[in-house]
C-alpha positions as CSV (number, residue, x, y, z in Angstrom):
1,M,-34.5,-27.3,23.1
2,K,-34.6,-25.6,19.7
3,K,-32.9,-22.5,21.3
4,K,-30.1,-24.6,22.8
5,I,-29.5,-26.3,19.4
6,M,-29.4,-23.0,17.6
7,T,-27.0,-21.6,20.2
8,A,-24.7,-24.6,19.7
9,I,-24.8,-24.2,15.9
10,L,-24.0,-20.5,16.1
11,L,-21.1,-21.2,18.5
12,A,-19.8,-23.9,16.2
13,I,-19.9,-21.4,13.3
14,F,-18.2,-18.7,15.3
15,T,-15.4,-21.1,16.4
16,L,-14.9,-22.4,12.9
17,T,-14.7,-18.9,11.5
18,L,-12.0,-18.0,14.1
19,H,-10.1,-21.2,13.4
20,N,-10.1,-20.7,9.6
21,E,-9.2,-17.0,9.7
22,A,-6.5,-17.3,12.4
23,K,-4.3,-20.2,11.4
24,S,-1.8,-17.9,9.9
25,C,0.9,-16.1,11.9
26,T,4.4,-16.9,12.9
27,N,6.6,-15.5,15.7
28,I,10.3,-15.9,16.5
29,L,11.5,-14.7,19.9
30,V,15.2,-14.0,20.8
31,T,16.4,-13.3,24.3
32,K,19.2,-10.7,24.7
33,G,21.8,-13.5,25.5
34,A,21.0,-15.2,22.2
35,S,21.5,-12.1,20.1
36,K,24.9,-10.9,18.8
37,D,24.4,-7.3,20.0
38,G,22.5,-8.1,23.2
39,S,19.2,-6.9,22.0
40,V,15.8,-8.7,22.5
41,M,14.0,-9.5,19.2
42,V,10.5,-10.6,18.4
43,T,9.2,-11.2,14.9
44,Y,5.6,-11.2,13.7
45,A,4.0,-12.0,10.3
46,A,0.4,-10.8,10.4
47,D,-1.0,-13.2,7.8
48,S,-4.6,-12.8,6.6
49,H,-6.3,-12.7,3.3
50,Q,-8.3,-9.7,4.5
51,L,-5.7,-7.7,6.4
52,Y,-4.3,-4.5,4.9
53,G,-0.6,-3.7,5.5
54,E,-0.3,-0.4,7.5
55,L,1.5,0.9,10.5
56,Y,-0.8,1.6,13.5
57,Y,0.1,4.7,15.6
58,N,-1.4,5.8,18.9
59,R,-0.1,8.8,20.7
60,G,-0.1,8.5,24.5
61,G,-1.5,11.0,26.9
62,K,-3.5,11.8,30.0
63,H,-7.2,10.9,30.4
64,A,-9.8,12.3,32.7
65,P,-11.4,10.1,35.4
66,G,-14.4,8.2,34.1
67,T,-13.2,8.2,30.5
68,M,-14.4,5.1,28.6
69,M,-13.0,3.6,25.5
70,D,-14.8,1.6,22.8
71,I,-13.5,-1.9,21.9
72,Y,-13.7,-3.1,18.3
73,E,-12.6,-6.6,17.3
74,W,-9.3,-6.2,15.5
75,D,-10.0,-8.9,12.9
76,T,-13.5,-7.8,11.9
77,G,-14.1,-4.3,13.2
78,K,-17.1,-5.6,15.2
79,Y,-18.1,-3.4,18.1
80,L,-17.7,-5.4,21.4
81,G,-18.3,-2.9,24.2
82,K,-16.6,-0.4,26.4
83,I,-13.9,-0.5,29.0
84,A,-12.6,2.1,31.5
85,Q,-9.6,4.1,30.3
86,V,-6.6,4.5,32.6
87,P,-5.2,7.9,33.7
88,E,-2.1,7.7,31.4
89,T,-1.3,5.9,28.2
90,Y,1.9,5.5,26.3
91,T,2.7,6.1,22.6
92,T,2.6,3.0,20.4
93,V,4.1,2.4,16.9
94,G,2.7,-0.8,15.5
95,N,3.3,-3.7,18.0
96,M,5.8,-1.8,20.1
97,N,5.6,1.1,22.5
98,E,7.8,3.9,23.6
99,H,9.2,1.9,26.6
100,Q,10.4,-0.9,24.2
101,V,7.7,-3.3,25.1
102,I,6.8,-5.6,22.1
103,I,3.6,-7.8,21.9
104,T,2.7,-10.0,19.0
105,E,0.6,-13.2,18.6
106,T,-0.4,-16.4,16.8
107,T,-3.9,-18.0,17.2
108,Y,-4.1,-21.7,18.0
109,G,-7.9,-21.9,18.4
110,G,-8.0,-24.8,20.9
111,L,-11.2,-26.3,22.3
112,G,-14.1,-24.6,20.5
113,E,-16.5,-24.8,23.4
114,L,-14.3,-22.4,25.4
115,V,-15.0,-19.4,23.3
116,D,-16.8,-16.7,25.2
117,T,-19.3,-15.1,22.8
118,T,-20.1,-12.4,25.4
119,G,-16.6,-11.2,26.0
120,V,-15.4,-7.6,25.3
121,M,-11.7,-8.1,25.0
122,D,-10.5,-9.8,21.7
123,Y,-6.9,-10.8,21.3
124,G,-6.0,-7.8,19.0
125,S,-7.4,-5.3,21.5
126,L,-5.5,-6.9,24.3
127,I,-2.3,-6.4,22.4
128,Y,-2.7,-2.8,21.5
129,I,-4.3,-1.7,24.8
130,A,-1.6,-3.5,26.8
131,L,1.1,-1.6,24.8
132,Q,-0.6,1.6,25.7
133,R,-0.6,0.7,29.4
134,A,2.6,-1.3,30.2
135,R,6.2,-0.3,30.8
136,T,7.5,-3.9,31.0
137,A,6.6,-7.4,29.8
138,R,5.5,-8.4,33.2
139,E,3.2,-5.4,33.5
140,A,1.8,-6.3,30.1
141,I,1.0,-9.8,31.2
142,K,-0.9,-8.4,34.2
143,V,-2.7,-5.8,32.1
144,M,-3.9,-8.5,29.6
145,T,-4.9,-11.0,32.2
146,D,-6.7,-8.5,34.4
147,L,-8.6,-7.2,31.4
148,V,-10.0,-10.6,30.4
149,Q,-10.9,-11.3,34.0
150,E,-12.9,-8.1,34.3
151,Y,-14.4,-7.9,30.8
152,G,-14.3,-11.4,29.4
153,Y,-12.2,-12.9,26.6
154,Y,-13.9,-12.9,23.2
155,S,-11.4,-14.7,21.0
156,S,-10.3,-18.3,20.8
157,G,-7.0,-19.7,22.1
158,E,-4.0,-17.4,21.6
159,S,-0.3,-17.5,22.0
160,F,1.2,-14.1,22.7
161,S,4.9,-13.0,22.5
162,I,5.5,-10.4,25.1
163,A,9.0,-8.9,25.5
164,D,10.8,-5.8,26.8
165,K,14.5,-4.8,26.8
166,N,15.4,-7.5,29.4
167,E,12.9,-10.4,29.2
168,V,11.0,-12.5,26.7
169,W,7.7,-14.3,27.6
170,V,5.2,-16.6,25.9
171,L,1.7,-16.2,27.2
172,E,-0.9,-18.8,26.2
173,M,-4.6,-18.1,26.9
174,I,-8.0,-19.5,26.2
175,G,-11.5,-18.5,27.3
176,K,-13.8,-20.5,29.6
177,G,-16.8,-20.8,27.4
178,T,-20.3,-19.2,27.6
179,R,-22.5,-20.3,30.5
180,M,-25.3,-17.8,30.9
181,E,-26.9,-17.2,34.3
182,N,-29.2,-14.3,35.1
183,G,-28.2,-12.7,31.8
184,K,-24.5,-12.9,32.4
185,N,-21.7,-15.3,31.6
186,A,-20.9,-17.3,34.7
187,D,-17.6,-18.4,33.2
188,K,-16.3,-15.0,32.2
189,G,-12.5,-14.7,32.0
190,A,-9.7,-17.0,30.8
191,V,-7.3,-19.6,31.8
192,W,-3.7,-19.0,30.9
193,V,0.0,-19.7,31.6
194,A,3.1,-17.5,30.8
195,V,6.6,-18.8,30.6
196,R,9.8,-16.7,30.6
197,I,12.3,-17.9,28.0
198,P,15.7,-18.4,29.6
199,D,18.4,-15.9,28.6
200,G,20.6,-17.2,25.8
201,Y,17.7,-19.1,24.2
202,I,15.2,-18.6,21.4
203,T,11.7,-19.9,20.8
204,A,9.0,-19.7,18.2
205,H,5.3,-20.3,17.9
206,A,3.0,-20.6,14.9
207,N,-0.7,-21.2,15.6
208,Q,-0.3,-24.2,17.9
209,A,-0.1,-23.9,21.7
210,R,3.4,-24.9,22.7
211,I,3.5,-24.7,26.6
212,T,3.1,-28.2,27.9
213,T,4.0,-28.9,31.6
214,F,5.2,-25.9,33.6
215,P,6.7,-25.1,37.1
216,L,4.0,-24.5,39.7
217,N,6.2,-22.7,42.2
218,D,8.6,-20.5,40.2
219,P,6.9,-17.0,39.8
220,E,10.2,-15.6,38.6
221,N,9.9,-17.7,35.4
222,C,6.3,-18.9,35.2
223,L,3.0,-17.2,35.9
224,Y,-0.5,-18.7,35.5
225,S,-4.1,-18.2,36.4
226,P,-5.1,-19.7,39.7
227,D,-7.7,-22.0,38.1
228,V,-5.8,-23.1,35.0
229,I,-5.7,-26.7,36.3
230,S,-8.8,-26.8,38.5
231,F,-11.0,-25.5,35.7
232,A,-9.7,-28.3,33.4
233,K,-10.5,-30.9,36.1
234,E,-14.0,-29.4,36.7
235,R,-14.7,-29.7,32.9
236,G,-13.4,-33.2,32.7
237,Y,-10.5,-32.3,30.4
238,Y,-7.8,-33.5,32.9
239,K,-7.7,-36.0,35.7
240,G,-4.0,-36.4,36.6
241,A,-1.7,-34.8,39.1
242,D,-1.2,-31.1,39.0
243,K,2.6,-31.5,38.4
244,D,1.9,-33.4,35.2
245,F,-0.7,-31.0,33.8
246,S,0.1,-29.9,30.2
247,F,-1.6,-26.7,29.0
248,S,-1.3,-27.5,25.3
249,D,-2.4,-31.1,25.6
250,T,-5.4,-30.1,27.6
251,Y,-6.7,-27.0,25.9
252,A,-5.3,-27.3,22.4
253,P,-4.7,-31.0,21.6
254,L,-2.4,-31.7,18.7
255,D,-3.8,-32.9,15.4
256,F,-2.4,-33.3,11.9
257,G,-2.9,-29.7,11.0
258,G,-1.5,-28.5,14.3
259,M,1.8,-30.3,13.5
260,R,2.0,-30.1,9.7
261,G,0.6,-26.6,9.2
262,C,1.8,-25.0,12.4
263,E,4.5,-26.7,14.4
264,A,6.4,-27.4,11.1
265,R,7.1,-23.7,10.9
266,V,8.7,-23.7,14.3
267,W,10.7,-26.8,13.3
268,S,12.0,-24.9,10.3
269,A,12.9,-21.8,12.3
270,F,14.7,-23.9,14.8
271,N,16.5,-25.7,12.0
272,I,17.6,-22.5,10.4
273,L,18.8,-20.7,13.6
274,G,20.1,-24.0,15.1
275,K,22.0,-24.7,11.9
276,G,20.6,-28.2,11.5
277,M,20.2,-28.9,15.2
278,I,17.1,-28.6,17.5
279,G,18.6,-28.6,21.0
280,D,21.0,-31.6,21.1
281,K,19.3,-33.4,18.3
282,P,19.5,-33.1,14.5
283,Y,16.5,-31.4,13.0
284,T,15.6,-34.6,11.2
285,Y,14.9,-36.2,14.6
286,Y,11.7,-34.2,14.8
287,Q,10.8,-34.6,11.1
288,D,8.1,-37.1,11.7
289,Y,6.5,-34.7,14.1
290,A,6.7,-31.7,11.7
291,M,5.1,-33.9,9.0
292,G,2.1,-34.6,11.3
293,H,2.9,-38.3,11.9
294,N,4.1,-38.5,15.5
295,P,2.5,-36.2,18.1
296,K,4.5,-37.8,20.9
297,N,7.8,-36.5,19.5
298,R,7.2,-32.9,20.5
299,M,9.9,-30.4,20.2
300,P,11.3,-28.4,23.2
301,L,9.7,-25.1,23.9
302,Y,13.0,-23.3,23.4
303,I,16.5,-24.0,22.1
304,K,20.0,-22.4,22.1
305,P,20.8,-21.1,18.6
306,A,24.0,-22.4,17.0
307,E,25.5,-18.9,17.2
308,K,24.4,-15.6,18.5
309,V,22.0,-14.2,16.0
310,T,21.7,-10.8,14.2
311,V,18.7,-8.8,13.1
312,K,19.4,-9.9,9.5
313,M,19.6,-13.6,10.4
314,V,16.3,-13.5,12.2
315,A,14.6,-11.4,9.5
316,D,15.8,-13.9,6.8
317,A,14.4,-16.8,8.9
318,M,11.0,-15.2,8.4
319,R,11.5,-15.7,4.6
320,D,11.7,-19.5,4.8
321,H,9.8,-21.9,2.5
322,Y,11.3,-25.1,4.0
323,E,14.2,-24.9,1.6
324,G,16.6,-27.8,2.0
325,T,14.2,-30.0,4.0
326,I,11.8,-32.7,3.0
327,L,9.0,-30.1,2.9
328,D,10.8,-27.8,0.5
329,M,8.0,-26.2,-1.5
330,T,10.1,-25.6,-4.6
331,Q,10.9,-29.2,-5.3
332,D,7.6,-30.9,-6.2
333,I,5.5,-30.5,-9.3
334,G,3.2,-28.2,-7.4
335,A,5.9,-25.5,-7.8
336,G,5.1,-25.4,-11.5
337,G,7.7,-24.7,-14.1
338,N,9.5,-21.9,-12.2
339,E,9.9,-23.4,-8.7
340,L,7.2,-21.3,-7.0
341,P,7.3,-21.9,-3.2
342,Y,3.6,-21.1,-2.8
343,R,0.4,-23.0,-3.1
344,W,-2.8,-21.0,-3.6
345,R,-5.6,-21.6,-1.1
346,P,-7.4,-23.7,0.1
347,M,-4.8,-25.5,2.2
348,T,-6.1,-28.9,1.2
349,F,-7.3,-30.5,-2.0
350,E,-9.0,-33.8,-2.9
351,V,-8.3,-36.3,-5.6
352,D,-10.3,-39.6,-6.0
353,G,-11.7,-39.2,-2.5
354,Q,-8.3,-38.8,-0.9
355,K,-7.4,-35.5,0.8
356,Y,-3.9,-33.9,0.3
357,Y,-2.1,-31.0,2.0
358,N,-0.5,-27.9,0.6
359,E,2.4,-26.8,2.8
360,R,2.1,-23.7,4.9
361,A,5.6,-22.1,5.3
362,I,6.7,-19.2,7.4
363,A,6.7,-16.8,4.4
364,T,3.3,-16.7,2.7
365,Q,1.6,-14.7,0.1
366,Q,-1.2,-13.3,2.2
367,T,0.8,-11.4,4.8
368,G,-0.7,-8.0,5.6
369,F,2.4,-6.7,7.5
370,W,5.3,-8.2,9.2
371,L,7.9,-6.9,11.6
372,L,10.9,-7.5,13.8
373,G,10.8,-5.6,17.1
374,Q,14.2,-4.9,18.6
375,A,14.6,-3.7,22.2
376,R,18.1,-2.6,23.4
377,N,18.6,-2.1,27.2
378,W,21.9,-0.2,26.9
379,L,20.2,2.8,25.3
380,P,17.4,5.2,26.7
381,D,14.0,4.0,25.7
382,A,13.6,6.9,23.3
383,I,16.5,5.5,21.3
384,G,16.6,1.8,22.1
385,G,13.4,0.5,20.5
386,I,13.3,-0.1,16.8
387,L,10.4,-1.6,14.9
388,W,11.8,-3.1,11.7
389,F,8.6,-2.9,9.6
390,G,7.4,-4.3,6.3
391,V,4.3,-5.1,4.3
392,D,3.2,-8.0,2.2
393,D,5.1,-11.3,1.8
394,A,8.2,-11.4,3.9
395,A,10.2,-13.3,1.1
396,T,9.6,-10.5,-1.4
397,S,9.5,-7.4,0.9
398,A,12.1,-5.4,2.9
399,L,12.0,-4.3,6.5
400,T,12.8,-0.7,7.3
401,P,13.6,0.8,10.7
402,V,11.0,2.8,12.6
403,Y,12.1,4.0,16.0
404,S,9.4,3.2,18.6
405,S,9.6,6.7,20.0
406,S,8.7,8.2,16.6
407,L,6.3,11.1,16.6
408,D,4.8,10.2,13.2
409,V,4.7,7.4,10.7
410,P,5.7,7.4,7.0
411,E,3.0,8.3,4.5
412,C,3.6,5.0,2.7
413,F,2.5,3.1,5.8
414,R,-0.1,5.5,7.1
415,V,-3.5,4.1,8.2
416,G,-6.1,5.1,5.7
417,N,-3.6,5.3,2.7
418,G,-5.6,2.8,0.7
419,N,-7.2,-0.4,1.8
420,M,-7.8,-4.0,0.6
421,T,-10.4,-2.8,-1.9
422,T,-8.9,0.6,-2.8
423,Y,-5.6,1.0,-4.6
424,S,-3.3,3.8,-3.6
425,E,-0.3,4.9,-5.6
426,T,1.4,6.2,-2.4
427,S,0.9,3.0,-0.4
428,A,3.8,0.6,0.3
429,F,1.3,-2.3,0.6
430,W,0.2,-1.9,-3.0
431,I,3.6,-1.4,-4.6
432,F,5.1,-4.4,-2.7
433,N,2.1,-6.5,-3.9
434,R,2.7,-5.4,-7.5
435,V,6.3,-6.6,-7.3
436,S,5.5,-9.8,-5.4
437,N,2.6,-10.9,-7.6
438,F,4.8,-10.3,-10.7
439,A,7.5,-12.4,-9.1
440,Y,5.1,-15.3,-8.4
441,S,4.7,-15.6,-12.2
442,R,8.3,-16.7,-12.7
443,Y,9.6,-17.0,-9.3
444,N,13.1,-18.6,-9.9
445,R,13.8,-15.8,-12.4
446,I,12.4,-12.7,-10.8
447,A,12.6,-13.3,-7.0
448,P,16.5,-13.2,-7.1
449,D,16.3,-9.7,-8.5
450,V,13.9,-8.8,-5.7
451,K,16.2,-10.3,-3.1
452,I,19.1,-8.1,-4.2
453,A,16.9,-5.0,-3.6
454,I,15.8,-6.4,-0.2
455,D,19.4,-7.0,1.0
456,K,20.6,-3.7,-0.2
457,H,18.0,-1.7,1.7
458,E,18.2,-3.8,4.9
459,L,22.0,-4.0,5.1
460,T,22.4,-0.3,4.4
461,A,19.8,0.6,7.1
462,M,21.5,-1.8,9.6
463,E,24.9,-0.2,8.9
464,R,23.4,3.3,9.4
465,V,21.7,2.5,12.7
466,P,24.7,2.7,15.0
467,A,25.6,6.2,13.7
468,I,21.9,7.3,14.1
469,D,21.9,5.9,17.6
470,A,25.1,7.9,18.5
471,A,23.8,11.1,17.0
472,A,20.4,10.7,18.7
473,L,22.2,10.1,22.0
474,E,24.1,13.3,21.8
475,I,20.9,15.2,21.1
476,Y,19.1,13.4,23.9
477,K,21.5,14.7,26.5
478,S,20.2,18.2,26.0
479,S,16.7,17.6,24.6
480,P,14.9,14.2,24.6
481,E,12.2,15.7,22.5
482,K,14.5,16.9,19.8
483,A,16.1,13.4,19.8
484,R,12.7,11.9,19.1
485,E,12.2,14.4,16.3
486,F,15.6,13.4,14.8
487,L,14.7,9.7,15.0
488,T,11.3,10.4,13.5
489,D,12.9,12.1,10.5
490,F,15.3,9.2,10.0
491,S,12.5,6.6,10.2
492,V,10.1,8.5,7.9
493,N,12.8,9.4,5.3
494,T,14.2,5.8,5.2
495,A,10.8,4.3,4.7
496,Q,9.9,6.7,2.0
497,Q,13.2,6.0,0.3
498,L,12.3,2.3,0.4
499,F,8.9,3.1,-1.2
500,S,10.6,5.0,-4.0
501,T,13.1,2.2,-4.6
502,W,10.2,-0.3,-5.0
503,V,8.4,2.0,-7.5
504,E,11.6,1.9,-9.6
505,L,12.0,-1.8,-9.0
506,D,8.5,-2.5,-10.3
507,K,9.4,-0.7,-13.6
508,Y,12.8,-2.4,-13.9
509,L,11.4,-5.9,-13.4
510,L,8.7,-5.4,-16.0
511,I,11.2,-4.2,-18.6
512,K,13.7,-7.0,-17.8
513,H,11.3,-9.9,-17.6
514,L,8.7,-8.8,-20.2
515,D,6.7,-11.6,-21.9
516,G,8.7,-14.5,-20.3
517,N,12.0,-13.3,-21.7
518,V,15.1,-12.0,-19.8
519,K,16.7,-9.0,-21.3
520,R,20.5,-8.9,-21.3
521,E,22.2,-6.3,-19.1
522,N,25.6,-4.6,-19.0
523,S,24.8,-3.8,-15.3
524,P,21.5,-3.8,-13.4
525,G,19.1,-1.5,-15.2
526,C,21.5,-0.9,-18.1
527,F,20.2,-3.1,-20.9
528,M,22.3,-4.2,-23.8
529,D,21.1,-3.1,-27.3
530,N,21.5,-4.8,-30.6
531,G,24.2,-2.3,-31.8
532,S,22.0,-0.3,-34.1
533,G,21.5,2.6,-31.7
534,K,17.7,2.5,-32.1
535,N,16.8,1.3,-28.6
536,I,16.2,-2.2,-29.8
537,P,17.4,-4.6,-27.1
538,A,19.9,-7.4,-27.8
539,S,18.4,-10.8,-28.4
540,P,16.9,-11.8,-25.0
541,M,17.4,-15.0,-23.1
542,F,14.7,-17.6,-23.1
543,P,15.0,-19.4,-19.7
544,G,12.1,-21.8,-20.2
545,Y,11.0,-24.1,-17.4
546,S,12.5,-26.4,-14.8
547,E,13.6,-29.9,-15.6
548,K,11.0,-31.4,-13.3
549,W,8.3,-29.5,-15.1
550,K,9.4,-30.5,-18.5
551,R,9.4,-34.1,-17.6
552,A,5.9,-33.8,-16.1
553,V,4.6,-32.2,-19.3
554,K,6.3,-34.9,-21.3
555,E,4.5,-37.6,-19.2
556,D,1.1,-35.9,-19.5
557,A,1.1,-34.9,-23.2
558,G,4.3,-36.3,-24.6
559,E,3.0,-38.0,-27.7
560,K,1.1,-35.0,-28.7
561,L,4.1,-32.7,-28.3
562,K,6.8,-35.0,-29.6
563,V,8.8,-33.5,-32.4
564,K,8.7,-35.9,-35.4
565,E,11.8,-36.3,-37.5
């Protein structure tokens, strides 16, 4: 009995740890018919207080029969076991491979008792191994689901974005628990469902399972594990008709946090790209749901955007803090005197026995890296795939293009160039954090300067890409390998230019905003002097604080601070 109690306690701790670490990421998925240029797009913000921003690179190759590979949990580095290697693997750059397959994720947790503590495949390993083994999104789904069936699924509930140059899928998966018999888990594997997003539509997910009911006889658009419904019935999770079965309601029931902290981000992304509409309804129709008040008012899985979207539009949606909505993080007193759209953790706080919630927006301070994968079916795979990659907070960092056929990665993003406890002067992660953390101190004054630098880099890169594509295509006709070398040089040089720009931006912002003042400029970086010719600046501006903040201070300490005539 004591052993059973201890096992239950350990499982609860394991599940709680996963839940607390994982409620963090956001994905937006765009089908080719919903994008302006016909490309497929998938975004990902890898948000974790312990994750370092770097660009993973794995060169493909041939492998001898009998080769085994070690599996380490992506989140923690914990060794989980070995799996058989396949004869051939493909090159991967971040969350994209040389065949333009893109895989990202958000963790929803789900029913805690369904975690398999004996599994070998964690969600991160599933992503990066599937990228090494799959040429299409459908192949990736099969690779991932076959792996968990054979080796067990170690993580909690997960939503995966899986796309290629033609299709976009959402795969939702959860384990089957740990039931030991004869030293082995009798419930090894996972239950799952995958839905193809119709062309012309977009979707998003953010740490809450979103697939509810799904077609049972449409393999072109929906795939699922054979026991996804029967397992739920055996466990007593569901008793209704198969046609009415809802994956999310069964395996990841909604609660306040699932709506307010997770689905609210989807609501905001839909609002932005739907220009105030979510499907055929105004975004405010789902406001009670986003605020965590009405779980019955669920949003659709996917919507049509108001207009066909561009890379820049989708990237900017990842920078959202609920601006212009009831959840706008810059408008209450928690934003301080400079309209800061962030709330430092923990997510909740308590006053006089009542708990309160700090909003969790799409853009957040603890992002390790973020990306926008772009797959383009009108170009050869060696040219069509671009991973727009960035590190740190999406709202104060820029994306830079890295072609997914690249033969190398930029030094500023290289794995091993610094880490979360080791500063590196050549690391993009650390220079972007220097800038963003300075911006947090006076957000409404400093962030606009950062946004100018972001837009300049991204728009310039986006303008250059068509010419780079054309040049690479000409080279590709005679030598695909030289085309890859050309694209690698462009990717590396553009990223390093971004790094150098941010080094200079860090210096410029410090000079301009020193000590809470704002120096006057003739043009950006050209500061006005006082006319004496001695490098003494003109009298600076003193912007002070927001009106809301001043009134709050007056209410709190007004009599003490009142100026007496």
